[in-house]
N, C-alpha and C positions, 0 to 999 in steps of 0.2 A: 504493500500500500504506500503510495507517495505521501510524504509527510509535509504538511503545510503549516508554516508559522504565520498567524494572522495578528498583526500589531494594530490595534484599533481601540480607541477610548470609548466609543459609543456602544453600549451593551446590546442595543437592538441590532446594529450592524454585525456585531460579533456573533450573535445568535443566528442571524439569517445566513451568514456565510458558512458557519459550521454546519447548519442543518442541510444546506444545499450541497456542499462538498462532501460531507459524510455520506449522504445518500448516493453519491456517485463514486464511492470507493476510496476517498481520501481520508487520511488521519489529520485532524485539525487541532493545533495547539494555539490557544489564545493568549495574548499579552495585552494588558490594558494601557500601557504607556511605553515610552521609549526605553527607559532604564530597564524595566521588566523584560521588554522585547530583546534587548541586547543579551541579558543573562539567559533568556530562554533559547536564543539562537545558538549560544555556546554550549548549552546543556543538552538540547535535543537533536542538534545537527539536522535541521530540516532540509528537505529537497528543494523547497522554494519558499520565499518570504513575500507575503502580501503586506505592503507598508502604507498605512494611512499617513498623509502628509501633515494634517492639522492635529498634532498630538499635544497634550497639556504641558509636558515638561520639556523634553528635547523634541523638536519637530522632526518630521520624516526625513528631511535633507540631512540633518545632523546625525540621526540614527544610521542612515545609509552610509554616510562617510565613516562612522565608527565601525560599522559591520564590515565594510570593505577592507578595512585594516585588520580586523580580527579574523575574518574568514578568508584571508589571502591564501590562494592555492586551492580553495574549494570552489567547485563549479556550482554555486548556489545562485540562481536568478533572484533578483530583488525587483518586485513589481510595485510601482506606486499606485495606490488606489485613492483617487482624488477627484473632486469636481471642480477644483480651482487652482491646481498646481501649475507651475511654470514648466513647460515642456523642455526648454533648454536647460533649466536648472536640474530637472529630474534626470536628464542624461548626464549632466556634468558631474553630479555627485556619485554616479555609478549605478543608477537604476537601469534595468534592462527593458523597460517599457512601462506602460501604465494602463490601468483600467478605470474608465470614467464612472463617477458616481452621478446619479443613483445607479447601483449595480443592476444589470440585467441578469436575473437569476437563471434564465434559460440559456444564456451564453457563457456564464461564469465557468462551469466545469471545462468546457472546450477551450476557453481562453487560458486557463491554468495549465491544461495539458499541452497547449501550443507553446507556452513559455518554457515548460519543462523540456520539450523536445528541442527547442532552440538553444537552451542552455545560456551561459554567460555571453553577453554581447561584448566581444573584445576587439573587434575590428569592423569598421564601417565600410571597408572596401575601397576607401579613397587612398590616394598616395599620401603617406604621412609627412607632416611638416615636423622635422626633427626638433626644432626650437620650440614650436608650439606644444609638441608632445611632452618635451622635457619640462616646460613651464607648467603644463596641466598636471603632470605627475607631482611636481613640487607643491603646487597648490593643493592637490588632493591629500598629500602626506601631511601638510600643515593643517588642513581642515580636519583630518583624522585626529591629530594631536589636540586641536581645540575641542573637538567633540569628546575626546577622552577626558579632558580636564572638566568639561561641563558635566559629563556623567558622574565623575568623582564628586564634584561639588553638590550635585543633586542628591546623590546617595548620602553624603555627609549631612545635608539639610534634612533629609527624610529621617535619618537616625536621630538627629537632634530633636525633631518634632515628635518622634515616638517617645523619647525620653521625657519631653515636656508633658505629653499627655499622661504618661505613667506617673510623673511627679504630681500632676494636678489631681489624678485619681487618688493617690496616696494622701495628698493634702486634704482633699474633701473628706476622705474616710477618717483622717485624724481629727478634723474639726467636728465631725459627727460624733465620734467616740468621746471627744473632750466635752462637748456640750452635754452629752448624756451623763458623763461622770460628774459634771458640775451640777446639773439640774437634779439628779437623784438625791444627794444629801441636802439640797436646799428645801425640799418638800417638808421634812419634819422640822427644820429650823424655822421656816415661815409659819408652820402650824403652831408650834409652841410659842413663838414670838407673839402671834395674834392672841393666843390664850392669855399670856402674861399681860399684854396691853389691855385686854378686855376685863381683867380682874378675875378670870375664871380659876386661877391658881392661887388666889389670895390677894389681899389689898396691897397696894404699892404707894409709897410716898411720892411727892412731886419730883424729887431728884431722881428716883428710880424710873419714873415715867419719862422724864426728859432723856435719860440715858437710853431707854428702850426706843424712843423716837429716833434718836441718833442711829442706833443699830438698825432700825427699820429702814431708814433712808439708805444706809449702806447696802442692806440686803436687796432693796428695790433696785438699786443701781446694778448690782451683780445679776439679778434676775433679768433685767432688761438686756444686758450684754449677752447672756446665755440664750435668751429667746431670739435675739437678732442673729446670733451665730447659727442657731438651729434653722431659722428661716433662710438665711443666706445659703447654707449647705443644701437645703431642700430645693431652693430655686436653681442653684448652680447645677445640681444633678438631675433636674427635671422631675423631682419627686413631690413638688408642691402642687396640690390640686386647687384649681380655681372653680368656684361654684357661682355661676352667673345667674343674676336675677335683676329685676328693675329696682332702682334706688333713686333717692333724692340727693343729688350732689350737694346742695346747700345744707341739707340736714346732716350729711356726713361731715361737712366742714365744721358745723357748729359742735357736733359731738366730739370731733377731734380737739377743738379748742377747749371744751370742757375737761377733757382728759388731761390737758396740760395747764389748766388754770392755776393749780396750786404752785406749779413751778414758776409761772410768771409772777405770782404774788410773793413768793419767797425771795425772788431776785429783785423785787421792787421795780419791775418793768411795766411801763404804761402801755396797755394793750388797746389798740383801736380795731374794731371789727366792722367791716363793711360787707355784710352778706345779705342779699335780698331775702325777703320773706317768701317770695314766690318759689315754686318748684322748678329746679333744673333736672329734668328726668334723664337718667342714664341707665345703661344695661351692662352688667359685669359683676364682679365680685366686690361688694361694698366693704366687707371686712378687710380684705387685702388693701383696697384703696385707702381706707381709713388709716391703716398702718403707715402707708406712705405719707399721708398728710401729717400724721403725728411726728414723723421723723423730720419733716421740714420745720415744724413748730419747735421741736426740741433743739434743732440746730440753731434757731434764732435765739432761744433762751440761753444756750451755752455761750454764744458770742456777744450777747448784750451785757453791758455793765448795769449796775444798780439803778442808775438814773436813765436807762435806755428806753427806747420806744420800739414797738412792733406794730405793724399794720397788716391785717389779714383781710383778703378780699377774694371773691370769686368772679369769674367772667363766663358769659355764654357767647361763644363765637360761632363760626361756620362749622357746624357739626362737631364742635369740640367744647369741652368743659375745662376751665382753668382754675387753679388754686394758687394764689400768689401770697408770699410772705415777705414783707419788707422789714428790715431791722436797721438800727442805728449803730451797729457794731463797727469795728475798725475797717471793715471791707476785706476784699480778697484780691491779691495781686492778679493782674490780668493774665499772666502766663499759668495761673493755677486754677482758673475758673472751671475748666473741664476736669482737672485732676481730682477735685474734691469729691467726685462721684465714684472714684475707684475704690475697690475694697481695701480696707486697712490704711487708706491714705490719711495722713495728718499734715496740715500746713506747717505746723510746728511739731516735728517728730521727736524732739529731744525729751529725755526723761523728766526734765523740769518744766515741761510745757505748762502754760497757764490753764489750758482747757483740757478736760478729761475726755474719755470716750475711747473706743477701740477702732474708730474709723469704719464702722459698719452701717451706721444709720442712713446716710445719704446713698451709699452703695446699694443698700437693701431697697430704698425707695425707688432708685433708678431701675432696678431689675423688675420690681412690681409694675411700675408704670410702663416699661417696655413690653411686658406681657399683655398689657391692655392694648398695646399698639400706639401708645402715646410717647411723650418726651418729657424729660426733666432738664432744667437748665438754671444757670445763675447769671446775674448781671451785677457788676460792681464798678461804678455806681449804676443804679437803675436808669433805664432809658425812657424818655417821653412821659414822665409822670407829672401830675399837677403840682403847682408850687407848694402846696401844703405838705407834700411829701419830700421836699428837698432835703430834709434832715436824714433821709434814708441813705445809707452807704451800700447796702446789699439787698438784692431781691433774689430769692430762690423760689422757683415756680415749677408747676407741673401742669400738663394738660393730657386729657385722655379723650378718645372719641366717645360720642354719645352712646355708641353700641360696640361692645367688645364682640368681634365675630367669633364663630366657632373655630376657625383656623387659628386665630390668635390664642383662643382659650386652650387649644391643644398643643401649642408650640412648646418645645422643651426649653 
């Protein structure tokens, strides 16, 4: 049985060629890209190679140059399979002919047998030009060297990418296990702490109560970090489920503010709320969206000083719903406006930094909003606001479409 190596990135074309040629007595070996094709050619020693020109890593010209060097001395025809290849270039790199796309399946077996009978095209029948031939040989050799270096670099990059993917998998598993190990002992701690604060284990004097309140604030902070870490791991690994239903965007915004109200009060921050009473109807997972809104509010609390101001508003635009948080903090350097949404990123990453946090809040909000099909962004200073908000140094906002589609809901 003649052995055919088919180098083609399109799975439908690979399947079609294999089905047609196998039915006609050929053994077909498939390769999905140039690097894989080169390795397969050396391993299986095919009788003929069908080469797609438009390959994703090395193109068909580069692969042919490389193969001509590797298979020197072997009578293996290489046939370009293309709908847009350059005929002169196809011949120059060492192909023995070409088959046009779309492939005519009724003619394909006969075409392959014809190329097999003809073998390598080594002489055009013309009187050779010695200088031109020498020059062409030198160019071909140099091209083979270039193709070889390109192949080596691609293999190096593929190896590095595999290592990165493995590292990311290990990291995600570590975060998941760490979150579990941290959250498990917190459960009884929180339970007993609430019992003590509620007087269920006996009366406490004012000093003891103040001490427990301090402990409770610390535990609440730890729980928030652990929950964010759990959610981030679930989102990254595609294991977080979104349950879509109709919701009132403005109601979600007000509920988010209520959850953060104590934090604003404790920091002495003047909070302005500009949320209309009317309903802005949306469709998606309101619980997840509320988590994202809370993260934006907590970010404003963290970066505002005691005499600071925060302005929160919602907007209804062209099929999108927006939630905007303005604050009077010191602002964000222009070159870091996008970086603040990266996982574990801190503008001040030093151990003595002024603001706490693990760098998860805004990253978590971004991933949630992107699952809705929306966007999160920051402006410092805010653009185009009314004069009464000229005190604001930063605006962090999000928008989501009015309807979260099924495709977006299922996206990993």
